[in-house]
N, C-alpha and C positions, 0 to 999 in steps of 0.2 A: 972686324966689322965695326963700322963707324956710323954714328947717327945720321950724318948727312947722306950716306949711302942709302939708308932706309927711306929718307925723305925723297930722294931722287927716284928710288924704285917705286914708291907709292904714287909719285906724280906721273910716271910713265904708265903705271897700271890704271890710273884714273883716266888720263887723256888718250891713251892708246897711240901716243905720238911723241917721239923723242924731242922734236923741235918745240912743240907746245909745252912739254914738260919742262924743258930747259928755260923757256921764257917765263913760265910760272915760278920757277925756282930762282930766277935771276942769276943764271949761270950759263956759260957758253955750252952749246950742245956737245962739242967734242969732250969737254971736261965731264959732263954728265954721263955720256956714253962710256967714257973710260972708267968712271966709278961703278957703273952698273956691271961692266966687264970684270972689274976686280971683285965685286960681290959674287958674281957667278963663279969665278975661279975659286974663291974661298969655299963656296958651298959645293963646288964640283957638280953643278947642275945649271942647265940653261933655264932662265926665268922668263924669257920672252921669245916669241917666234914671229916672224913676219908673214903676213898673208895678204890677200888682195884688198882687204879692208884696212890694212895698216899694221898694227902691232897687237899681239894677243898674249895673254899669260899662258905659260905651259902649265900642266898639272902641278909641277913643283912650284911654279910661281904663284898659283892660286893658294897652295898650302902656306907658302912663305908669307903671302900678303896678310893673312890673319895674324900671324905672330909679329910681323913688322908693325902693324897698326897697334897691337897690344903693347909692344915694347915702347913705342913713342908716347903712348898714353901714360904708361907707368912712369916714364922719365919726367914728363910734364907734371904729373901728380906729385912726384917726389920734390920737384923744384918748388911747387906751391907750398908744400908742407914746410920746407926749409924757410921760405919767405915768411910764412905765418909765425914760425918760431922767432924769427928776427924782427917781426913786427913791421916789415917793409913791404911796399908794393913796388916790385921791380920786375922787369922782364920786357918782352917784346910782343906786340900785337900786330897781326897782319889784318888790315882793314880793307875789304873790297868796297868799291864804290862805282856807281854809274858815272860816265864822263859828263853827263848832263847834271850831276849833283856835285861831284868832287871839287871842281875849281871854284864853285860859287859858294858852297856851304862850309867846306872844311878848313880852309887856310886860317881864318881868324880863330875858329873854335879849337883847332889843334894847337895853335900857339898858346891859347889860354890853358888848354889841357896840359901842355908841357910845363907851364909855370906851376901848376898845381901838383903834377906828378912827374917830377924831373927824372925819376928812375925808370920810366916806361918809354920805350922806343916804339913809335907807331910807323908802320910801313904801309903805304897806300898802294893798292893794286886796282887800276881801273879796267873795267871790262863790261861786256853786255850782261843782261840779267841772267840768261841761261847759263853762261859760263861762270858767273859769280855764284849762282846757286850750286852748281856742280862742284865748284872749288870749296864751298862751305861743307857740303856733304863729304867731299873727299879729304877734308881736314887740312887743306892747303891754305885756307883763309879762315880766320877766327870769327869774323863778323862781316856782314855785307850791308852797306847802306844803299837802298834802292827803292824802286816804286812798288808798292803793294797793290793788290794781294799777290802772293807767290804760292802756287799750289804745287807742292812737292813734298813727298814723304821724307822724313828725316830732318826737317827744319821747323823752327818756331819763329814767329814774327812779333815784333813790337812796333806799333804805329807811333810816329812822332808828330806829324802835322799834315794837314791838307794844303795843297798849293794850287793856285789858279794857273791855267795854261793861257797864254796870250797869243795874239796874232802879231807877228813881226811884219811890218810893211815898209817899202821904200819911202823915204821922205817925199812928200808931194803926191803920194798915191791918192786916187779918188776916194778911197775908204778912210783916209786919215782924218777927214773932217768929222767922222762919227766917233762918239765916245765909247760905244759898245757895239760889237759886231755879232752876227749870227753866222752859222755855217752856210746859210742860204746866200749871204753876201759873198762868200768865198768860192762858190761853185764854179764860176767862170775863170778863176785865177789859176795860173800855173803854180805848183807847190814845189818848194825846196825842202827836202826832208833829210833826216839822218839815214844812214845806210840800213838795209834790212837787218834785223836782229836786235836793233836798238828799240827799247820799249817805247820811247817817245814817238818814233816813227809809226810803230804799230798802233799806239793810242790815237794819233792823228787820223790814220787811215780808217780805224774802226769807227770813230765819231762821224767821219764823212759818210761812210757806208750806212750807218744807222740813220743818217739824215737823207739817204736816198740817192747819193751820187758817189761815183768813184773819182777822186781827184786826179788831175793830170800832173804827174810828177815830172818836172823838167831837170832836176839835178838832185844828187844825193852826196852826202859826205859823212865820214866817221867823226868829224869835229864840228861842234856846234858853232864855234867861232867862224869856221869856213862857211857854214850855212848862212850866218848873219852877214858875212861879207858879200855873198852872192845876192842876198836880199837888198843890201845897200846899193848894189849895181843895177837894181831894177829887173833882175831875172825872174822874180816871182815873190810869193809870200811864204811864210812858214809859221809853224806852231812851236812856241818855245816856253819853257818854265818861267814863272815870274821871277825867280831868283837870278835869272840870266839877263834880265832886261837892262840893267845898268852897265853890262859888260861892253856894250858897243853903242855909243850915243850917235856918232856921226853917220848920217845916211839912213838910219833906221828909226821908226817910231813903233811903239807897241800899243795895242788896243785890247781892251777886255773882250773875252769871248764867252758868250752865254753858255752856261752848262758844262764847261770843260775844266776839270781839276784832276790832279793826281795826288795820291796818298804816298808820303815819303816815310819810310821806316827802316828797321834793321832786322836782319835775320841771323840766327845762329843755329848750330846743330842741336837737335833735340836728344833727350835721353841721357845727358851728362851735364853736370853743373859747369858753368863757365869758369875759367881761370880768373883769379882776382884782377889781373891786369885787364882782361877783356871786359869783365863786368864793370870795372871802373870807367872804362872808355864808353861803354854803352850807356851807363847811367849819366855820364857827363853830357854826352851828345843829346840824349833824350831830354835832359833838363834844359839844355840850351835851345831846344826847339819848342818848349812849352810857351804858349802865349804868342807864338810867332804869327805875325799878321802881314798879309801882302795887299 
């Protein structure tokens, strides 16, 4: 029995889906399935069964899950103790992040972090808020950088900073002459938004509904850069985070939007101290966000 088999097993147990588990573990699905089969052969028990909802744990799988989680926790705790004895901060941190945060906030900061902590490898996993929270709870991700608040048992949050949300307009749009806009200005406009499931899309829709109208959505994308490309082509307007406004200058202008902000912070599992590697990364990113102004 090998540690990676336990990690694969727990990933399938959490996601109830072999393909998604393989994606989260950064391994090909046939390889993951083969390792699960080897684990079942060694235990001489089936751990999963397929049903109309996907994949479910068998009674033996439910029992094994408790011990697999405990085993991986003990291994990580042992590694931490050894590092403490050696006085070194070494290891690997899996950092989850929203795709509307990761490309704009992380590159320069992770470069600086690597210079200060060369012994720590950081793996970035981008996904939606719901999936990131589930990955933190499921112990597949150590930390997640996302938009707060997050209401979910089993996690604790640390707020880093507040960020304005801006209106992205095509160059030459009638509203580009105004320095600050309100949602009333945007009511007749077609909206280009992130796909459903992305919190930025949900925030934009919620603000519009609180303002008394349902926006007309003309296009959606999973990538913010694609959203901005469609704005530049004059297909509509969008709501974007301030940190993304310099990513695409040609064809797009950004204007302040009264009353719209998001809180950016980090979550981790509750009930157990963070590993030194994860704690070092959280503290570093928190400090780099202090005093941030947009």
